[in-house]
Backbone bond lengths (Angstrom), bond angles and torsions (degrees), N, CA, C in turn:
res aa  C-N    CA-C-N  psi(-1)  N-CA   C-N-CA  omega(-1)  CA-C   N-CA-C  phi
1 M - - - 1.427 - - 1.445 108.14 -
2 R 1.301 117.09 124.99 1.517 119.05 -179.40 1.542 110.30 -66.65
3 R 1.429 115.08 136.27 1.503 115.35 -177.31 1.587 106.90 -104.86
4 L 1.296 111.18 127.69 1.485 114.54 172.25 1.449 105.95 -106.63
5 V 1.453 117.57 167.34 1.520 117.78 -175.20 1.416 114.71 -126.63
6 V 1.421 116.43 168.64 1.418 118.83 -177.54 1.637 104.94 -100.56
7 I 1.316 115.53 144.62 1.452 114.10 170.34 1.475 115.48 -57.89
8 A 1.359 118.45 118.52 1.461 119.44 -176.99 1.521 111.80 -91.89
9 T 1.269 124.52 -17.23 1.367 122.08 176.25 1.421 107.65 -168.39
10 A 1.357 122.89 164.96 1.482 129.13 179.75 1.570 108.91 -102.60
11 L 1.212 116.72 159.04 1.567 120.61 178.90 1.521 103.71 -66.42
12 A 1.344 113.07 122.58 1.396 121.66 -176.88 1.542 113.43 -93.85
13 V 1.310 115.23 -13.11 1.470 116.37 -179.32 1.521 106.80 -123.05
14 L 1.436 116.31 123.77 1.459 122.13 172.11 1.547 105.05 -106.46
15 V 1.270 114.80 130.17 1.486 117.81 -172.19 1.526 105.87 -99.55
16 A 1.404 111.88 124.70 1.495 113.72 169.55 1.443 116.24 -62.42
17 A 1.360 113.57 137.39 1.461 122.90 174.80 1.579 110.78 70.88
18 A 1.402 111.56 18.64 1.513 113.53 172.59 1.547 105.78 -128.48
19 S 1.313 111.48 164.75 1.484 116.40 -179.67 1.506 105.18 -141.47
20 A 1.278 120.11 141.26 1.420 125.24 171.31 1.553 112.26 -141.18
21 F 1.306 112.30 160.83 1.463 113.97 177.41 1.541 110.11 -125.87
22 A 1.342 113.54 144.65 1.423 113.28 -174.48 1.518 112.58 -85.36
23 A 1.274 115.63 151.69 1.571 121.74 175.93 1.493 112.00 -94.23
24 T 1.289 121.41 115.26 1.387 126.49 -172.91 1.497 112.08 -131.06
25 G 1.388 120.28 165.74 1.474 118.99 174.94 1.468 117.78 87.93
26 G 1.349 116.09 5.27 1.422 120.37 -176.10 1.547 106.04 -121.95
27 L 1.365 115.37 -154.85 1.448 122.13 -175.01 1.402 111.59 -67.29
28 N 1.317 121.37 -39.46 1.394 130.49 170.82 1.487 116.28 -123.13
29 T 1.333 118.56 171.37 1.529 120.89 171.15 1.515 105.48 -121.80
30 Y 1.472 105.75 138.85 1.448 111.89 -173.96 1.690 106.79 -136.56
31 T 1.373 104.88 150.35 1.507 114.23 171.72 1.558 103.06 -131.03
32 A 1.351 112.06 148.44 1.515 118.04 -178.30 1.448 115.68 -150.17
33 T 1.248 126.00 136.15 1.301 125.09 172.24 1.715 110.36 -133.78
34 V 1.236 119.24 144.94 1.401 124.87 179.47 1.531 106.69 -127.87
35 K 1.336 120.25 118.23 1.403 125.83 -179.67 1.495 110.83 -113.66
36 F 1.313 117.95 126.31 1.497 126.86 -179.88 1.461 114.86 -100.80
37 S 1.236 117.33 135.63 1.616 120.93 -177.00 1.561 105.42 -152.92
38 P 1.430 110.76 124.42 1.408 129.71 -17.16 1.601 108.47 -67.50
39 N 1.305 117.77 169.13 1.467 122.20 -177.70 1.447 113.39 -120.32
40 K 1.323 113.07 50.19 1.511 114.77 177.68 1.653 108.74 -82.68
41 A 1.339 111.83 145.82 1.452 114.35 -172.86 1.619 112.16 -64.43
42 G 1.393 110.38 -47.16 1.469 116.16 -175.50 1.533 113.08 65.95
43 T 1.236 118.28 -175.84 1.517 121.78 -175.71 1.573 103.72 -144.30
44 S 1.389 117.58 174.25 1.407 121.78 177.19 1.483 107.05 -69.68
45 K 1.497 116.30 -43.29 1.498 107.52 175.12 1.554 120.60 -82.59
46 A 1.288 119.59 -2.20 1.510 122.87 176.76 1.580 103.39 -141.70
47 P 1.287 117.95 79.02 1.435 120.98 -175.18 1.555 106.10 -79.43
48 S 1.332 116.12 151.08 1.487 125.20 -175.58 1.557 105.27 -111.14
49 A 1.381 116.09 122.52 1.354 120.87 173.88 1.654 114.59 -63.85
50 I 1.313 112.04 129.76 1.446 117.35 -179.01 1.424 112.68 -126.51
51 G 1.448 120.80 159.92 1.354 128.38 160.63 1.477 112.79 -123.48
52 F 1.205 121.65 170.34 1.581 120.44 178.04 1.414 110.68 -156.50
53 T 1.370 117.01 161.25 1.438 120.97 178.64 1.520 106.22 -127.83
54 E 1.291 116.05 132.38 1.512 128.35 -178.37 1.506 106.75 -96.72
55 N 1.187 120.23 129.81 1.618 119.59 165.70 1.490 104.16 -133.73
56 Y 1.474 109.33 124.06 1.307 117.06 -177.44 1.555 116.11 -128.36
57 V 1.186 126.02 138.21 1.511 123.68 -173.31 1.561 104.04 -131.62
58 A 1.376 118.22 130.58 1.455 125.20 171.43 1.498 112.31 -108.14
59 G 1.231 112.69 145.92 1.538 118.96 176.66 1.385 115.34 -168.20
60 G 1.428 123.67 -169.70 1.471 117.79 178.43 1.523 107.14 -177.53
61 T 1.306 117.95 -142.44 1.413 127.11 -172.15 1.526 112.33 -137.18
62 N 1.343 115.36 179.74 1.410 122.17 173.20 1.478 122.15 65.70
63 G 1.371 117.07 11.78 1.385 122.77 168.79 1.524 116.98 79.47
64 N 1.334 115.63 22.22 1.393 121.29 177.67 1.539 114.04 -113.06
65 R 1.199 121.63 166.67 1.502 121.59 179.73 1.493 103.31 -80.88
66 T 1.356 114.03 171.31 1.461 122.60 -176.57 1.638 105.78 -63.96
67 A 1.354 113.59 139.06 1.382 116.94 179.67 1.464 109.35 -77.47
68 P 1.399 125.97 146.18 1.439 127.53 -168.12 1.545 109.50 -60.42
69 L 1.364 115.16 134.93 1.391 117.00 176.65 1.554 112.10 -89.03
70 T 1.278 120.31 147.64 1.514 124.51 -179.98 1.546 107.62 -112.01
71 D 1.290 123.86 -22.99 1.455 120.53 -176.79 1.565 109.19 -156.37
72 I 1.358 116.98 141.34 1.456 121.94 164.03 1.539 107.45 -123.58
73 K 1.393 111.57 127.78 1.463 108.99 -179.74 1.499 104.43 -129.86
74 T 1.388 118.36 126.27 1.446 127.41 -173.59 1.585 107.14 -112.58
75 T 1.338 110.96 123.04 1.514 115.62 178.31 1.512 112.45 -114.69
76 V 1.340 118.17 123.04 1.326 125.41 -179.65 1.490 117.36 -118.17
77 Y 1.335 118.40 122.81 1.494 123.40 -176.11 1.461 105.50 -65.03
78 G 1.375 118.97 150.65 1.253 132.31 163.34 1.578 118.10 58.97
79 A 1.298 114.61 32.05 1.496 121.48 -178.12 1.584 114.64 -132.13
80 V 1.304 114.65 146.26 1.470 119.39 177.14 1.491 109.95 -127.53
81 S 1.322 112.03 161.40 1.564 117.62 177.50 1.535 106.81 -128.16
82 N 1.297 110.11 138.69 1.523 120.57 -178.83 1.592 112.69 -125.28
83 G 1.245 115.42 83.99 1.420 118.52 -173.00 1.626 112.01 -83.47
84 K 1.371 112.94 -18.46 1.404 117.16 -170.40 1.613 110.13 -69.93
85 S 1.250 117.56 -28.04 1.498 118.70 176.42 1.437 117.48 -85.09
86 F 1.326 122.56 6.57 1.425 124.77 -172.89 1.603 107.88 -119.47
87 P 1.430 118.20 160.08 1.380 117.85 173.02 1.455 115.37 -65.48
88 T 1.256 120.36 154.21 1.506 128.09 -176.15 1.417 118.18 -117.13
89 C 1.300 118.71 150.38 1.422 120.81 167.06 1.584 106.29 -133.83
90 S 1.413 117.73 119.44 1.256 122.73 -169.56 1.505 114.54 -82.41
91 F 1.422 121.05 153.39 1.388 122.08 169.80 1.500 109.40 -52.36
92 G 1.316 124.83 -47.49 1.430 122.95 179.95 1.462 114.81 -55.56
93 K 1.388 117.65 -42.94 1.481 114.89 -177.52 1.564 112.18 -67.16
94 I 1.308 117.55 -41.04 1.375 124.12 175.85 1.540 113.74 -60.87
95 S 1.289 115.18 -42.62 1.400 121.46 -170.84 1.619 106.96 -77.16
96 G 1.324 115.73 -38.57 1.408 117.22 174.81 1.517 119.55 -62.04
97 A 1.434 110.31 -37.89 1.451 114.06 178.07 1.494 116.24 -83.69
98 K 1.301 110.93 -18.85 1.579 117.52 -172.69 1.411 103.78 68.90
99 S 1.235 131.25 28.26 1.414 127.09 -174.86 1.659 102.43 -164.18
100 D 1.334 114.00 157.51 1.402 119.33 178.61 1.575 101.69 -121.17
101 A 1.365 120.66 18.13 1.437 120.23 174.57 1.556 115.80 -62.68
102 G 1.356 117.44 -29.20 1.422 122.89 -176.94 1.502 108.00 -85.56
103 C 1.208 124.78 1.94 1.556 120.11 -173.90 1.529 107.44 -81.75
104 P 1.325 116.08 142.85 1.482 121.19 -175.99 1.548 107.35 -61.30
105 K 1.339 118.62 148.64 1.436 123.06 -174.41 1.557 109.75 -65.03
106 G 1.404 113.93 -38.74 1.498 117.36 -179.07 1.510 115.33 -65.89
107 A 1.318 118.54 -13.00 1.428 121.48 -178.71 1.581 115.81 -80.61
108 L 1.348 109.64 -18.75 1.401 112.70 -178.02 1.585 113.71 -73.59
109 I 1.329 116.80 125.12 1.458 120.61 -173.34 1.556 111.78 -110.21
110 A 1.348 119.34 -20.03 1.414 122.27 -178.12 1.417 111.67 -157.51
111 T 1.409 118.47 145.72 1.404 122.94 179.25 1.634 104.50 -131.53
112 G 1.219 112.64 156.60 1.557 120.97 176.62 1.496 117.95 168.61
113 S 1.264 120.59 -155.14 1.423 122.05 176.76 1.546 109.54 -155.95
114 I 1.291 113.94 169.32 1.454 119.24 170.98 1.515 112.12 -123.62
115 T 1.311 119.64 169.21 1.418 121.02 169.41 1.582 103.23 -131.16
116 A 1.313 115.85 137.01 1.459 122.83 -174.49 1.645 108.72 -148.23
117 I 1.240 116.52 164.90 1.319 120.13 171.01 1.633 114.53 -125.03
118 L 1.276 114.92 126.52 1.377 121.62 177.83 1.458 115.00 -86.46
119 G 1.300 122.83 123.96 1.543 127.53 -175.25 1.404 112.82 -142.29
120 P 1.212 112.33 168.33 1.612 115.53 -178.94 1.641 106.37 -77.06
121 V 1.366 115.34 136.55 1.316 125.44 177.27 1.555 109.07 -54.93
122 L 1.235 119.57 -41.08 1.487 122.61 -172.88 1.480 112.32 -79.09
123 D 1.278 119.64 -8.15 1.515 123.48 173.62 1.489 109.84 -136.68
124 P 1.369 117.08 89.81 1.498 123.60 172.56 1.490 120.98 -69.01
125 S 1.283 116.54 0.72 1.425 114.10 -173.93 1.563 114.45 -74.53
126 A 1.331 114.58 148.52 1.374 114.52 -179.14 1.480 121.12 -76.21
127 S 1.346 112.27 -4.56 1.422 118.82 176.30 1.487 116.79 -98.30
128 D 1.403 120.59 -0.30 1.402 125.71 179.40 1.484 110.45 -60.32
129 P 1.433 114.48 129.82 1.432 121.12 -172.52 1.449 114.32 -69.48
130 N 1.246 123.31 -14.86 1.487 125.85 -178.95 1.422 120.37 -89.49
131 Q 1.409 117.82 16.93 1.422 123.39 -176.47 1.509 109.74 -82.27
132 I 1.379 110.61 151.34 1.507 117.51 -177.98 1.556 109.80 -136.95
133 P 1.451 111.92 119.60 1.455 111.72 178.28 1.539 117.10 -62.96
134 C 1.399 113.75 153.00 1.555 116.83 -172.54 1.507 100.98 -140.85
135 D 1.439 117.54 133.46 1.330 121.40 -179.50 1.528 109.83 -148.32
136 P 1.310 114.36 57.76 1.619 110.49 179.85 1.478 115.53 -73.84
137 L 1.353 117.50 158.97 1.395 122.27 167.67 1.464 110.54 -71.39
138 L 1.400 117.01 152.35 1.332 120.42 -175.55 1.599 109.93 -133.49
139 H 1.278 116.01 119.20 1.463 124.51 -178.63 1.461 109.47 -109.25
140 V 1.503 115.26 141.99 1.364 123.88 -177.70 1.562 106.91 -121.67
141 W 1.303 118.30 131.47 1.422 128.66 -168.84 1.501 111.10 -119.10
142 N 1.420 116.39 136.12 1.476 119.96 174.29 1.668 102.23 -76.91
143 A 1.262 112.17 128.23 1.492 118.46 177.86 1.587 110.50 -116.83
144 G 1.349 118.88 19.44 1.353 122.26 -176.91 1.434 115.19 117.14
145 Q 1.310 119.08 173.67 1.511 116.99 -175.38 1.462 110.46 -63.83
146 G 1.387 116.03 124.43 1.448 125.51 179.01 1.539 110.34 78.93
147 K 1.276 123.80 13.72 1.477 120.67 -169.38 1.567 103.04 -131.90
148 V 1.322 114.57 138.72 1.469 120.60 170.03 1.569 107.56 -138.12
149 V 1.399 114.54 158.77 1.484 121.53 177.28 1.587 104.34 -130.96
150 Y 1.355 108.05 135.06 1.577 116.51 -178.48 1.639 101.45 -105.31
151 F 1.333 117.67 143.98 1.422 122.70 169.24 1.498 115.46 -148.39
152 F 1.192 115.61 137.92 1.534 124.85 -177.26 1.484 109.55 -91.89
153 D 1.329 114.21 128.70 1.530 119.92 175.88 1.582 110.48 -119.61
154 E 1.318 113.69 124.68 1.395 118.83 -176.48 1.595 104.34 -100.79
155 T 1.332 120.53 132.36 1.393 131.33 179.01 1.415 115.19 -125.97
156 S 1.313 120.59 177.74 1.508 119.56 -176.85 1.457 111.14 -67.98
157 T 1.311 120.15 -17.26 1.503 123.00 -179.94 1.460 113.08 -111.30
158 H 1.427 115.04 -11.79 1.433 117.99 175.83 1.478 109.22 -123.23
159 T 1.333 119.11 98.36 1.439 122.70 -169.35 1.476 108.86 -117.73
160 C 1.415 111.07 168.84 1.518 115.76 179.91 1.546 105.11 -152.43
161 G 1.409 108.06 67.21 1.486 115.23 -179.17 1.526 114.88 52.19
162 P 1.386 121.10 -130.66 1.440 117.29 -175.53 1.511 111.28 -83.20
163 I 1.314 118.91 0.56 1.536 120.47 -178.78 1.448 109.79 -75.89
164 Q 1.422 116.89 136.52 1.450 122.78 -176.70 1.540 104.74 -117.83
165 T 1.356 117.02 163.97 1.439 122.37 177.45 1.493 108.32 -56.24
166 G 1.360 119.16 126.23 1.407 122.02 178.95 1.532 114.89 104.08
167 D 1.280 113.89 -23.12 1.515 117.43 177.32 1.533 111.80 -65.35
168 V 1.267 116.96 -33.60 1.529 123.20 179.03 1.495 106.96 -103.79
169 S 1.372 117.76 117.58 1.396 124.53 -169.18 1.603 111.09 -65.40
170 P 1.309 119.67 155.86 1.387 115.56 172.41 1.548 113.26 -66.94
171 F 1.359 118.06 161.69 1.437 116.92 -178.89 1.563 104.94 -138.48
172 A 1.377 109.04 151.50 1.621 118.09 -167.08 1.589 103.72 -97.42
173 G 1.268 113.05 148.56 1.474 124.80 160.03 1.390 120.66 -134.70
174 T 1.216 124.15 -171.33 1.427 125.25 178.96 1.510 115.99 -133.56
175 A 1.277 125.16 156.57 1.382 130.89 -177.90 1.495 106.55 -135.85
176 K 1.187 126.86 95.57 1.496 128.64 -170.42 1.463 110.71 -129.93
177 T 1.336 114.09 154.90 1.448 120.77 175.90 1.602 107.03 -98.56
178 V 1.260 116.68 125.81 1.384 125.41 179.18 1.567 111.16 -125.65
179 G 1.263 113.53 106.17 1.445 119.07 -171.45 1.528 110.20 60.84
180 K 1.347 118.32 -122.67 1.477 117.00 174.24 1.463 115.41 -99.80
181 N 1.364 121.20 22.09 1.428 127.09 -176.55 1.521 111.04 -119.01
182 L 1.304 117.57 149.36 1.462 126.69 162.32 1.410 111.91 -95.10
183 V 1.409 111.58 119.88 1.502 113.15 -176.51 1.508 108.54 -114.42
184 L 1.452 115.99 121.80 1.379 121.67 -174.27 1.581 101.70 -106.00
185 N 1.302 122.51 112.96 1.469 129.13 -174.64 1.470 109.23 -111.55
186 T 1.290 111.47 121.23 1.586 115.95 -175.77 1.599 107.72 -121.33
187 P 1.244 119.68 85.88 1.508 117.19 172.27 1.528 108.84 -70.25
188 I 1.480 113.25 137.43 1.456 117.40 -172.62 1.469 104.91 -109.77
189 P 1.328 120.62 113.04 1.447 123.50 179.71 1.439 116.47 -70.63
190 N 1.443 117.84 156.41 1.488 118.01 178.94 1.480 114.60 -52.12
191 G 1.391 116.90 -31.02 1.469 114.89 -179.21 1.446 116.87 -63.09
192 V 1.289 116.09 -21.46 1.494 122.24 179.06 1.576 107.86 -80.43
193 S 1.353 117.36 -45.14 1.466 121.28 -172.44 1.479 104.62 -84.70
194 F 1.322 124.67 -22.24 1.428 129.09 -179.15 1.532 110.69 -125.58
195 P 1.286 121.42 68.15 1.482 123.13 -171.75 1.461 112.41 -68.57
196 I 1.333 119.05 -33.44 1.450 125.49 -178.40 1.485 112.13 -120.65
197 T 1.196 123.87 146.25 1.434 121.35 172.70 1.554 117.57 -54.36
198 G 1.153 122.81 125.00 1.583 124.58 -177.06 1.494 108.88 82.95
199 V 1.260 119.43 -3.77 1.553 120.21 -175.66 1.545 110.03 -114.20
200 E 1.408 118.03 130.73 1.247 123.05 173.57 1.528 118.27 -110.48
201 G 1.295 122.24 142.60 1.394 126.28 -175.91 1.563 108.79 -101.78
202 S 1.273 123.34 123.57 1.545 122.15 -174.77 1.502 102.09 -118.44
203 L 1.327 116.28 113.95 1.394 123.80 176.78 1.582 116.90 -67.85
204 T 1.315 116.46 125.72 1.428 114.08 178.49 1.688 110.94 -110.72
205 S 1.231 117.89 -28.64 1.333 121.74 176.28 1.477 118.30 -156.61
206 L 1.259 121.00 153.76 1.527 125.59 179.91 1.635 108.55 -143.80
207 T 1.269 117.46 130.88 1.438 128.31 175.80 1.487 106.70 -127.32
208 L 1.366 115.15 122.24 1.438 127.91 172.65 1.451 119.81 -128.03
209 H 1.325 118.20 125.00 1.471 119.28 175.87 1.465 110.25 -103.48
210 Y 1.323 118.48 107.61 1.415 124.53 173.55 1.558 108.13 -74.97
211 L 1.276 116.05 134.26 1.432 120.13 -172.45 1.552 115.80 -89.43
212 K 1.204 118.57 146.90 1.528 122.81 -176.28 1.634 97.53 -84.58
213 L 1.323 115.44 106.30 1.508 115.10 -178.94 1.519 114.45 -116.33
214 T 1.234 123.54 133.32 1.479 132.51 171.69 1.500 109.39 -129.83
215 K 1.332 114.73 157.59 1.279 123.22 177.79 1.544 117.08 -154.47
216 A 1.283 127.27 141.11 1.408 122.13 174.44 1.401 116.00 -77.59
217 V 1.365 124.69 125.35 1.392 122.63 179.53 1.551 108.25 -134.49
218 K 1.358 113.21 113.82 1.515 120.22 -172.05 1.371 114.86 50.46
219 G 1.439 118.05 45.45 1.415 118.06 175.74 1.458 115.44 87.51
220 K 1.312 119.18 -6.63 1.481 121.67 -174.19 1.541 106.14 -122.57
221 A 1.268 116.23 154.50 1.531 125.12 177.92 1.549 114.58 -80.27
222 A 1.225 119.29 111.24 1.543 122.00 177.33 1.522 103.81 -94.10
223 I 1.360 114.57 147.34 1.445 121.32 -175.21 1.564 108.71 -130.10
224 Y 1.312 118.70 124.56 1.409 119.65 -176.50 1.503 108.52 -66.16
225 Q 1.408 115.73 -60.84 1.579 115.93 176.69 1.531 105.65 -115.22
226 A 1.343 110.47 135.56 1.539 106.88 -174.90 1.606 100.82 -144.38
227 S 1.329 108.78 145.55 1.499 118.95 176.65 1.610 109.42 -90.63
228 T 1.284 114.39 131.12 1.505 120.84 -179.25 1.587 116.64 -117.76
229 A 1.397 106.30 -4.86 1.423 111.52 178.91 1.494 113.25 -174.64
230 C 1.334 118.39 158.26 1.462 125.35 170.23 1.516 107.11 -127.98
231 K 1.357 113.35 167.97 1.483 121.07 -176.50 1.552 108.56 -116.71
232 S 1.168 117.15 106.35 1.590 123.09 176.70 1.497 107.45 54.91
233 G 1.317 121.49 36.80 1.267 125.91 172.66 1.715 115.82 83.64
234 K 1.330 105.58 12.64 1.601 115.89 178.44 1.485 109.23 -129.53
235 R 1.305 118.24 159.20 1.456 123.72 176.90 1.532 102.41 -115.29
236 P 1.253 124.74 103.27 1.552 127.68 177.78 1.566 105.23 -76.82
237 Y 1.273 110.80 146.10 1.430 119.77 172.21 1.612 116.00 -150.62
238 S 1.192 122.17 150.55 1.573 122.18 -177.53 1.525 106.36 -138.25
239 V 1.297 115.33 151.29 1.384 123.13 -178.07 1.542 107.95 -129.18
240 A 1.327 120.04 112.92 1.424 123.28 -178.42 1.489 115.28 -100.24
241 F 1.361 121.92 111.72 1.396 126.45 -179.53 1.419 116.03 -95.13
242 T 1.303 122.65 124.55 1.515 121.69 179.44 1.566 106.41 -116.23
243 A 1.339 112.10 133.46 1.501 118.56 179.28 1.483 105.80 -140.13
244 E 1.413 111.14 165.58 1.487 116.95 175.12 1.582 106.91 -140.72
245 S 1.220 113.50 148.64 1.499 119.53 -171.15 1.565 110.60 -72.25
246 A 1.343 116.76 -20.85 1.440 128.91 178.53 1.442 115.54 -161.01
247 P 1.349 125.55 153.78 1.491 120.52 177.90 1.475 110.48 -51.78
248 G 1.284 118.72 131.59 1.480 125.17 179.23 1.490 119.04 78.88
249 A 1.420 114.02 4.45 1.420 120.00 175.48 1.563 107.52 -77.25
250 T 1.261 115.64 163.89 1.460 116.75 175.58 1.526 116.86 -66.77
251 P 1.329 117.75 121.20 1.373 123.08 -175.15 1.507 112.36 -61.04
252 V 1.350 120.53 144.47 1.410 124.26 -179.13 1.628 104.91 -122.23
253 T 1.365 122.65 122.10 1.454 118.71 179.44 1.520 102.91 -113.50
254 Q 1.377 115.59 136.98 1.438 128.43 167.52 1.490 110.93 -125.39
255 T 1.473 111.72 140.11 1.458 113.37 -178.30 1.470 111.30 -119.21
256 V 1.362 116.21 141.42 1.366 129.63 167.01 1.525 114.65 -99.47
257 T 1.422 118.03 132.54 1.399 119.43 178.65 1.457 115.42 -120.22
258 G 1.235 121.83 152.59 1.517 124.83 -178.85 1.503 110.43 -156.69
259 T 1.362 111.48 175.59 1.469 119.69 169.29 1.525 112.47 -145.97
260 Q 1.338 113.87 162.94 1.565 117.19 173.06 1.570 104.92 -143.52
261 K 1.365 112.30 138.37 1.435 117.36 177.28 1.527 110.27 -53.40
262 C 1.372 113.85 143.28 1.506 111.32 166.13 1.522 104.45 -144.36
263 S 1.304 119.98 167.90 1.408 130.90 -179.69 1.513 120.51 -135.48
């Protein structure tokens, strides 16, 4: 039976000078904004260092929780990523330690958090009384050119029911230039959506702040994320969310698009 979902939250952040369109009519409902700061166009010969903030919200209809996501792909026009010039923290290191506390500070490329609902797999309804809120911190680490690693950190103020830091394994993503776009692809493994046997995690929101990072390398400034172009005074972006009603079901992808002014 196809599972539809209930809107869990509304978009809390409206970005000045930016526009975005919601994705509706599919398995889930999504809103997304990406705000860049600073937002200079730059050029390939004179790239401009940028940081940006992602705000994503998942929801739906029919009184059920958000169906499990399997992938989030963010595409940003006129941007590139340079992981090779910065410290790294590998998937293996974080996985082996079940912690990212030992990662070098300079390898951290983004910080933020998620909100989610833990509920029984056998009852996906949003009204089930056995649901537990979940809002761990989320760290993103440079793992080398084109590679990133995500890791959840539970604290006294950011908890996820019985789940503790290290119970959910790190998961890998990519940051690659495709044509004139920077594509951040984050496959979401089953261990994230189903952290405990019989329990499903339903994402309701995600906020990530990608840092503006620069570093001197052999007397020259290296930039982790750089702008090299804009399009007619704007920076287009899109966010493709892929979800499935149950493990192994046909994936459904919905895309949100937006723009922000740049100069």
